[in-house]
Phi, psi and omega in degrees: 000124178274131175242129179233149179260124181236153189248143172249129180249119174252165187230148179246128181217161172288168188296327184269008187243131174256139182235132177283120178271140181295134181261112187273122179236133177236126184251148176208163178275158170300134181087359183277157173245150176196156181229131176242159173228147173235141183257122189230152172294134179289121181222012178164167185267352184270133179260140180235142172223111189229156166265141185065224194246022177059022184275330183248147183302321184291339179276348180278104180287315177216137171223119187209149173263357178275178181268347172219154179195154179219143176218100182061238184278351185250146173214161182224147177216138184234144170214155180290135175258189180274156170060047177067026181243155178239152183243126183249118174266130181242131178242130176249136175234149176045059180296146177228167188298334179284356172281351178298141177147187183271143177227159179225134171245143185199168176232143175178219178232266181281341179208159180295125178263332173234125186207166170219146181254150179205161181250137174248134178236121183240135186215174179268354192267002186244168181272120185287348179280353186261001181066225180277143167254124171294110188258131180219157183282150174296135184091349178271180179249158179221144176238135184243144175274131186258331179194149178279323183239152180273136177225090177077193186261328186281128178232162183214161178216118179235157166259137189073218191252016179064034186281339179211171184300328182291347181260001180274118177276315181218135172224115189212161169246008180274157177293330178220137179218140176236137178223099187056241179275354185256146178209159171214142193215128170274124177239095177299138178086355177280167178307315173238145184285338186225134182228147170239154181219149172233136180252156174053053187305146172235167178303326181292347178284349178303134177151187181270136177232147183225131176215152182176204182251149175099192172293125181298341179275342179209072187288153172280324178205142183199164171233144171245147182210132174272130182250136179239117177264120184249154177274343187296153179282131184280132173282150183228146175251147184250124174253134181231147176077217184227131184216159172271359180248157180284300189258180167053051179240024182295336181291338179295329177299319180293314179302309185300315177300317181298311178302319179296318178301317179298318180295315182295321179295322179294320181292316178299316175294327177295315182296319177303310180302318179295313184297317179298318182299315181296319179299314179295320178299316177305316181296320180295318184291325176294319181295317181273352179049048179236162177249109182236131179268126175281128181215084181233025183092007180235029176299144175054036181285123178248103185302324181292319179286328179296316178297315181299319181297318184292321180293314185286342183272001180289138182256152174237110180307147179271133181262130172236132176214000000 
């Protein structure tokens, strides 16, 4: 069984900014078996494995509170990850073309509260012994996970299986090294400590890659991943505002803008009320020729400083996926 680590990148943006979210594609041959895993913020004990968005009962392939479950050709396995995250492993067996489509893995309660979406493509043109192919479009960039754990300072990046010096793309003891379109980088504090990347992909980049720690000809730790470069146009999802989910959060832009509008209107009405109150008070004091001090909670009120304080105190939630 081939197991690969795949990454979902979600984005945090201000209310006026739209960000294109990465569309994750995994290809496989008919008859192939493969396992993927998704790393999610812990948001509940129930694990979800769905086709499409888990909105209809028939789309839910597996829903369980246990650490493992199986339903026909699909299975799920869960384990705790680092820094308050959970890892959901999804296994497909004996894939057929009708398995092609969008999928969702998630954690939550009655529905996924934290989730990530990905696309599976099943065809007759691939080797079924290779499991899943990390699929990217020609001209795009791709990032690969090299190791779950750190082992020393020496790192490498190879095409194929690093059986000889000619297959070694990078062999370094630096935290980051670049060679043409290839790079490898150690990222302390990241979900995985070591990543490799290829920029400006071409069709000839399709194939097996291996990256990890140690001597590339006899590594201490490594991950292998098949990359498939496609000519097809990549579909894109648009994320707006702030969400605890990776995709489909455009509606949050409307909510965020509406809330900001309500807040600004409330501040405006309050300033108008205070201004009117002060004018009335001035007229009364001139008519009565008395000295009366206004004390209703607005002493020394500075509309400019109040507005700035309100703006600077707005918080922006951090998105984890």
